[in-house]
C-alpha positions in Angstrom: 0.0 0.0 0.0 1.4 3.4 -1.0 0.4 6.1 1.5 -0.4 9.5 -0.2 -1.1 11.6 2.9 1.0 14.6 3.7 2.1 16.2 6.9 1.4 19.9 7.5 2.0 21.6 10.9 1.7 18.3 12.6 -1.6 17.4 10.9 -2.2 14.7 8.3 -3.7 16.0 5.1 -5.6 13.6 2.9 -4.7 13.8 -0.8 -7.3 12.7 -3.3 -6.5 9.9 -5.7 -8.7 9.7 -8.7 -9.3 6.4 -10.3 -11.4 6.2 -13.5 -12.1 3.4 -15.9 -13.3 3.1 -19.5 -13.9 0.0 -21.6 -12.0 -0.7 -24.8 -15.0 -1.3 -27.0 -13.7 -0.1 -30.3 -13.7 3.4 -31.8 -14.2 6.2 -29.3 -17.5 8.1 -29.9 -18.6 11.5 -28.7 -20.4 10.0 -25.7 -17.1 8.5 -24.5 -15.4 11.8 -24.9 -18.0 13.9 -23.1 -18.7 11.3 -20.5 -15.2 10.4 -19.4 -12.2 11.6 -21.4 -13.0 15.3 -21.2 -13.4 14.9 -17.4 -10.0 13.2 -17.2 -8.3 16.0 -19.0 -10.1 18.7 -16.9 -9.1 16.9 -13.7 -5.4 17.2 -14.6 -5.9 21.0 -14.2 -8.6 21.3 -11.7 -7.2 18.8 -9.2 -3.4 19.2 -9.7 -2.6 17.9 -6.2 -4.5 14.7 -6.7 -3.1 11.4 -7.9 -4.8 10.3 -11.1 -5.0 6.6 -12.3 -6.9 6.1 -15.5 -7.7 2.5 -16.2 -8.5 0.7 -19.4 -10.9 -1.9 -18.0 -10.4 -4.7 -20.5 -11.7 -7.4 -18.3 -15.1 -5.7 -18.1 -15.2 -5.4 -21.9 -15.0 -9.2 -22.2 -18.6 -9.6 -20.9 -20.1 -8.9 -24.3 -17.5 -10.7 -26.5 -19.2 -14.1 -26.2 -21.9 -14.7 -28.8 -24.1 -17.5 -30.0 -25.5 -16.9 -33.5 -25.9 -20.3 -35.1 -22.5 -21.1 -33.7 -20.5 -20.1 -30.6 -18.0 -17.2 -31.2 -15.8 -14.9 -29.2 -14.7 -11.5 -30.4 -11.0 -11.5 -29.8 -10.4 -7.8 -30.5 -9.6 -6.7 -26.9 -5.8 -6.4 -27.4 -6.2 -4.2 -30.5 -8.9 -2.2 -28.8 -6.7 -1.5 -25.8 -4.0 -0.2 -28.0 -6.4 2.0 -29.9 -8.0 3.4 -26.8 -4.6 4.1 -25.2 -3.5 6.0 -28.3 -6.8 7.9 -28.3 -6.4 8.9 -24.7 -2.9 10.3 -25.3 -4.0 12.1 -28.5 -7.0 13.6 -26.6 -4.7 15.2 -24.0 -4.4 12.7 -21.2 -0.8 13.5 -20.1 1.2 10.5 -18.8 3.4 13.0 -16.9 0.3 14.0 -14.9 -1.7 10.8 -14.9 -1.0 7.1 -14.8 -2.7 5.1 -17.6 -2.8 1.3 -17.2 -4.7 -1.8 -18.2 -6.9 -3.5 -15.7 -5.8 -7.1 -16.4 -2.1 -6.0 -15.7 -3.1 -5.7 -12.0 -4.0 -9.3 -10.9 -5.3 -8.0 -7.6 -8.5 -6.9 -9.3 -9.6 -10.4 -10.1 -8.2 -11.8 -6.9 -10.3 -9.5 -4.8 -13.3 -10.0 -7.0 -13.1 -13.8 -6.2 -12.8 -13.1 -2.5 -15.9 -10.8 -2.6 -17.8 -13.4 -4.6 -17.2 -15.9 -1.8 -18.4 -13.6 1.0 -21.6 -12.2 -0.6 -24.8 -14.0 -1.4 -26.1 -14.4 -5.0 -29.2 -12.5 -3.9 -27.2 -9.3 -4.0 -26.4 -9.8 -7.7 -30.0 -10.9 -8.5 -31.1 -7.4 -7.6 -28.9 -5.7 -10.2 -31.2 -4.1 -12.7 -28.6 -3.5 -15.4 -28.1 -7.2 -15.7 -31.8 -7.7 -16.1 -31.8 -5.2 -18.9 -28.8 -6.7 -20.8 -29.2 -10.4 -20.3 -30.2 -12.8 -23.0 -30.8 -16.5 -22.9 -27.1 -17.0 -23.7 -25.7 -14.4 -21.3 -22.3 -15.3 -19.7 -21.5 -15.6 -16.0 -19.1 -12.7 -16.6 -22.0 -10.4 -17.3 -23.8 -11.6 -14.2 -20.7 -11.1 -12.0 -19.7 -7.8 -13.6 -20.8 -5.8 -10.5 -18.6 -7.9 -8.2 -15.5 -7.1 -10.4 -16.5 -3.4 -10.4 -16.8 -3.5 -6.6 -13.3 -5.0 -6.5 -12.0 -2.2 -8.7 -13.4 0.3 -6.2 -12.5 -1.4 -2.9 -9.0 -2.5 -4.0 -8.0 1.2 -3.8 -10.0 1.9 -0.7 -12.3 4.3 -2.5 -14.3 6.8 -0.5 -15.9 8.7 -3.4 -17.4 7.2 -6.5 -18.6 9.6 -9.3 -20.5 7.4 -11.8 -23.4 7.6 -14.2 -26.8 6.9 -12.9 -26.8 3.4 -14.4 -23.9 2.5 -12.1 -25.2 3.9 -8.8 -26.6 0.5 -7.8 -23.2 -1.0 -8.4 -21.7 1.5 -6.0 -24.3 0.5 -3.4 -23.3 -3.1 -3.9 -19.7 -2.2 -3.4 -20.7 -0.7 0.0 -22.4 -4.0 0.9 -19.3 -5.9 0.0 -17.1 -3.5 2.1 -19.4 -3.8 5.1 -19.3 -7.6 4.8 -15.5 -7.6 4.4 -15.0 -5.4 7.4 -17.4 -7.4 9.6 -15.5 -10.5 8.8 -11.9 -9.4 8.8 -11.5 -6.0 10.6 -10.4 -5.9 14.1 -12.3 -3.9 16.7 -14.1 -0.9 15.1 -11.4 -0.2 12.5 -12.6 -0.6 8.9 -10.1 -2.3 6.6 -12.0 -0.8 3.7 -13.9 2.5 3.8 -17.4 2.6 2.5 -17.5 4.2 -1.0 -20.1 6.9 -1.7 -21.4 8.4 -4.9 -20.1 12.0 -5.1 -21.6 13.1 -8.4 -22.9 11.7 -11.7 -21.8 12.3 -15.2 -23.1 11.4 -18.6 -24.8 8.0 -18.3 -23.0 5.5 -20.4 -22.7 1.7 -19.7 -19.0 1.6 -20.7 -17.8 4.3 -18.3 -17.3 4.4 -14.5 -14.9 6.3 -12.3 -13.9 6.6 -8.6 -12.1 9.1 -6.5 -9.9 7.3 -3.9 -7.7 8.1 -0.9 -5.2 5.2 -0.9 -3.8 3.2 -3.8 -2.2 -0.2 -4.1 -1.3 -0.6 -7.8 1.3 -3.0 -9.1 1.7 -2.4 -12.8 2.9 -5.2 -15.1 3.8 -5.1 -18.8 
Protein backbone atom coordinates (compact mmCIF):
# COMPACT_ATOMS: atom_id res chain seq x y z
CA UNK A 1 0.00 0.00 0.00
CA UNK A 2 1.36 3.38 -0.97
CA UNK A 3 0.36 6.12 1.45
CA UNK A 4 -0.35 9.46 -0.18
CA UNK A 5 -1.10 11.60 2.89
CA UNK A 6 1.04 14.63 3.67
CA UNK A 7 2.07 16.23 6.95
CA UNK A 8 1.42 19.94 7.47
CA UNK A 9 1.96 21.61 10.88
CA UNK A 10 1.66 18.27 12.61
CA UNK A 11 -1.63 17.36 10.90
CA UNK A 12 -2.24 14.67 8.32
CA UNK A 13 -3.72 16.03 5.11
CA UNK A 14 -5.58 13.59 2.92
CA UNK A 15 -4.72 13.77 -0.76
CA UNK A 16 -7.29 12.74 -3.33
CA UNK A 17 -6.48 9.92 -5.66
CA UNK A 18 -8.71 9.71 -8.71
CA UNK A 19 -9.35 6.37 -10.35
CA UNK A 20 -11.42 6.22 -13.49
CA UNK A 21 -12.10 3.36 -15.87
CA UNK A 22 -13.27 3.08 -19.47
CA UNK A 23 -13.90 -0.02 -21.57
CA UNK A 24 -11.97 -0.66 -24.80
CA UNK A 25 -14.98 -1.34 -26.99
CA UNK A 26 -13.67 -0.09 -30.30
CA UNK A 27 -13.65 3.36 -31.85
CA UNK A 28 -14.25 6.15 -29.33
CA UNK A 29 -17.47 8.11 -29.94
CA UNK A 30 -18.61 11.53 -28.74
CA UNK A 31 -20.38 10.02 -25.73
CA UNK A 32 -17.12 8.48 -24.49
CA UNK A 33 -15.36 11.81 -24.89
CA UNK A 34 -18.03 13.87 -23.12
CA UNK A 35 -18.70 11.27 -20.46
CA UNK A 36 -15.18 10.42 -19.38
CA UNK A 37 -12.18 11.56 -21.40
CA UNK A 38 -12.95 15.28 -21.20
CA UNK A 39 -13.38 14.93 -17.43
CA UNK A 40 -10.03 13.15 -17.20
CA UNK A 41 -8.30 15.99 -18.99
CA UNK A 42 -10.05 18.66 -16.90
CA UNK A 43 -9.09 16.90 -13.66
CA UNK A 44 -5.42 17.23 -14.60
CA UNK A 45 -5.86 20.99 -14.25
CA UNK A 46 -8.65 21.33 -11.67
CA UNK A 47 -7.15 18.80 -9.24
CA UNK A 48 -3.39 19.16 -9.74
CA UNK A 49 -2.57 17.86 -6.23
CA UNK A 50 -4.53 14.66 -6.73
CA UNK A 51 -3.09 11.37 -7.93
CA UNK A 52 -4.82 10.26 -11.12
CA UNK A 53 -5.04 6.65 -12.25
CA UNK A 54 -6.90 6.10 -15.52
CA UNK A 55 -7.68 2.47 -16.23
CA UNK A 56 -8.54 0.68 -19.45
CA UNK A 57 -10.91 -1.92 -18.03
CA UNK A 58 -10.36 -4.69 -20.54
CA UNK A 59 -11.73 -7.42 -18.25
CA UNK A 60 -15.11 -5.68 -18.14
CA UNK A 61 -15.16 -5.45 -21.92
CA UNK A 62 -15.03 -9.25 -22.20
CA UNK A 63 -18.58 -9.56 -20.88
CA UNK A 64 -20.10 -8.90 -24.30
CA UNK A 65 -17.54 -10.69 -26.48
CA UNK A 66 -19.20 -14.10 -26.22
CA UNK A 67 -21.91 -14.65 -28.82
CA UNK A 68 -24.13 -17.47 -29.99
CA UNK A 69 -25.50 -16.88 -33.48
CA UNK A 70 -25.93 -20.27 -35.14
CA UNK A 71 -22.52 -21.06 -33.65
CA UNK A 72 -20.46 -20.09 -30.61
CA UNK A 73 -18.02 -17.23 -31.21
CA UNK A 74 -15.80 -14.90 -29.22
CA UNK A 75 -14.71 -11.47 -30.41
CA UNK A 76 -10.96 -11.50 -29.84
CA UNK A 77 -10.36 -7.80 -30.53
CA UNK A 78 -9.58 -6.72 -26.94
CA UNK A 79 -5.81 -6.41 -27.39
CA UNK A 80 -6.17 -4.22 -30.47
CA UNK A 81 -8.93 -2.18 -28.85
CA UNK A 82 -6.75 -1.54 -25.79
CA UNK A 83 -3.95 -0.15 -27.96
CA UNK A 84 -6.39 1.98 -29.93
CA UNK A 85 -7.96 3.38 -26.78
CA UNK A 86 -4.59 4.10 -25.17
CA UNK A 87 -3.49 6.00 -28.27
CA UNK A 88 -6.79 7.90 -28.32
CA UNK A 89 -6.41 8.91 -24.68
CA UNK A 90 -2.93 10.26 -25.30
CA UNK A 91 -4.01 12.09 -28.45
CA UNK A 92 -6.98 13.61 -26.60
CA UNK A 93 -4.75 15.23 -24.00
CA UNK A 94 -4.39 12.73 -21.17
CA UNK A 95 -0.83 13.48 -20.10
CA UNK A 96 1.22 10.49 -18.81
CA UNK A 97 3.38 12.97 -16.90
CA UNK A 98 0.34 14.02 -14.89
CA UNK A 99 -1.73 10.84 -14.88
CA UNK A 100 -1.05 7.12 -14.81
CA UNK A 101 -2.69 5.10 -17.58
CA UNK A 102 -2.80 1.33 -17.16
CA UNK A 103 -4.69 -1.79 -18.21
CA UNK A 104 -6.93 -3.51 -15.67
CA UNK A 105 -5.76 -7.06 -16.44
CA UNK A 106 -2.15 -6.05 -15.73
CA UNK A 107 -3.08 -5.72 -12.05
CA UNK A 108 -4.05 -9.26 -10.93
CA UNK A 109 -5.33 -8.00 -7.58
CA UNK A 110 -8.52 -6.86 -9.34
CA UNK A 111 -9.58 -10.42 -10.13
CA UNK A 112 -8.18 -11.81 -6.88
CA UNK A 113 -10.28 -9.45 -4.79
CA UNK A 114 -13.28 -10.05 -7.03
CA UNK A 115 -13.08 -13.77 -6.23
CA UNK A 116 -12.84 -13.10 -2.49
CA UNK A 117 -15.86 -10.81 -2.64
CA UNK A 118 -17.83 -13.39 -4.60
CA UNK A 119 -17.16 -15.86 -1.79
CA UNK A 120 -18.43 -13.63 1.04
CA UNK A 121 -21.58 -12.19 -0.56
CA UNK A 122 -24.83 -14.01 -1.42
CA UNK A 123 -26.14 -14.42 -4.96
CA UNK A 124 -29.24 -12.49 -3.92
CA UNK A 125 -27.20 -9.29 -4.04
CA UNK A 126 -26.42 -9.81 -7.72
CA UNK A 127 -29.97 -10.92 -8.46
CA UNK A 128 -31.09 -7.38 -7.62
CA UNK A 129 -28.88 -5.70 -10.23
CA UNK A 130 -31.25 -4.09 -12.72
CA UNK A 131 -28.59 -3.50 -15.37
CA UNK A 132 -28.07 -7.25 -15.74
CA UNK A 133 -31.79 -7.75 -16.13
CA UNK A 134 -31.79 -5.16 -18.92
CA UNK A 135 -28.81 -6.66 -20.76
CA UNK A 136 -29.21 -10.39 -20.26
CA UNK A 137 -30.22 -12.79 -23.00
CA UNK A 138 -30.83 -16.52 -22.87
CA UNK A 139 -27.14 -17.04 -23.67
CA UNK A 140 -25.66 -14.41 -21.32
CA UNK A 141 -22.33 -15.31 -19.71
CA UNK A 142 -21.48 -15.64 -16.04
CA UNK A 143 -19.08 -12.73 -16.59
CA UNK A 144 -21.98 -10.38 -17.34
CA UNK A 145 -23.81 -11.57 -14.24
CA UNK A 146 -20.75 -11.10 -12.01
CA UNK A 147 -19.71 -7.79 -13.61
CA UNK A 148 -20.81 -5.75 -10.53
CA UNK A 149 -18.60 -7.86 -8.24
CA UNK A 150 -15.53 -7.10 -10.36
CA UNK A 151 -16.47 -3.42 -10.38
CA UNK A 152 -16.78 -3.52 -6.59
CA UNK A 153 -13.29 -5.02 -6.45
CA UNK A 154 -12.00 -2.22 -8.69
CA UNK A 155 -13.38 0.31 -6.22
CA UNK A 156 -12.51 -1.41 -2.94
CA UNK A 157 -9.01 -2.46 -4.00
CA UNK A 158 -8.00 1.19 -3.83
CA UNK A 159 -10.01 1.91 -0.66
CA UNK A 160 -12.29 4.30 -2.53
CA UNK A 161 -14.25 6.81 -0.49
CA UNK A 162 -15.91 8.70 -3.36
CA UNK A 163 -17.38 7.23 -6.51
CA UNK A 164 -18.55 9.56 -9.30
CA UNK A 165 -20.51 7.43 -11.76
CA UNK A 166 -23.36 7.59 -14.22
CA UNK A 167 -26.84 6.89 -12.94
CA UNK A 168 -26.76 3.40 -14.43
CA UNK A 169 -23.86 2.51 -12.13
CA UNK A 170 -25.16 3.91 -8.82
CA UNK A 171 -26.64 0.55 -7.85
CA UNK A 172 -23.22 -1.02 -8.38
CA UNK A 173 -21.68 1.47 -5.96
CA UNK A 174 -24.31 0.52 -3.39
CA UNK A 175 -23.33 -3.10 -3.94
CA UNK A 176 -19.68 -2.17 -3.36
CA UNK A 177 -20.73 -0.69 0.00
CA UNK A 178 -22.44 -3.96 0.89
CA UNK A 179 -19.28 -5.89 0.05
CA UNK A 180 -17.14 -3.46 2.07
CA UNK A 181 -19.39 -3.79 5.10
CA UNK A 182 -19.33 -7.58 4.84
CA UNK A 183 -15.55 -7.63 4.40
CA UNK A 184 -15.02 -5.36 7.41
CA UNK A 185 -17.41 -7.35 9.61
CA UNK A 186 -15.51 -10.55 8.82
CA UNK A 187 -11.90 -9.42 8.84
CA UNK A 188 -11.52 -6.02 10.55
CA UNK A 189 -10.36 -5.88 14.15
CA UNK A 190 -12.35 -3.89 16.71
CA UNK A 191 -14.09 -0.91 15.07
CA UNK A 192 -11.41 -0.16 12.51
CA UNK A 193 -12.57 -0.58 8.92
CA UNK A 194 -10.10 -2.25 6.61
CA UNK A 195 -12.03 -0.83 3.67
CA UNK A 196 -13.87 2.52 3.84
CA UNK A 197 -17.40 2.60 2.47
CA UNK A 198 -17.51 4.24 -0.97
CA UNK A 199 -20.13 6.89 -1.66
CA UNK A 200 -21.43 8.45 -4.86
CA UNK A 201 -20.07 11.98 -5.13
CA UNK A 202 -21.62 13.09 -8.42
CA UNK A 203 -22.85 11.67 -11.69
CA UNK A 204 -21.77 12.34 -15.24
CA UNK A 205 -23.14 11.39 -18.64
CA UNK A 206 -24.80 7.99 -18.29
CA UNK A 207 -22.95 5.46 -20.43
CA UNK A 208 -22.71 1.73 -19.72
CA UNK A 209 -19.02 1.62 -20.67
CA UNK A 210 -17.79 4.29 -18.25
CA UNK A 211 -17.33 4.44 -14.52
CA UNK A 212 -14.90 6.28 -12.27
CA UNK A 213 -13.95 6.57 -8.63
CA UNK A 214 -12.08 9.05 -6.47
CA UNK A 215 -9.90 7.34 -3.91
CA UNK A 216 -7.69 8.12 -0.91
CA UNK A 217 -5.24 5.21 -0.90
CA UNK A 218 -3.83 3.20 -3.80
CA UNK A 219 -2.15 -0.18 -4.11
CA UNK A 220 -1.30 -0.62 -7.77
CA UNK A 221 1.26 -3.04 -9.15
CA UNK A 222 1.71 -2.37 -12.84
CA UNK A 223 2.91 -5.16 -15.08
CA UNK A 224 3.76 -5.08 -18.75
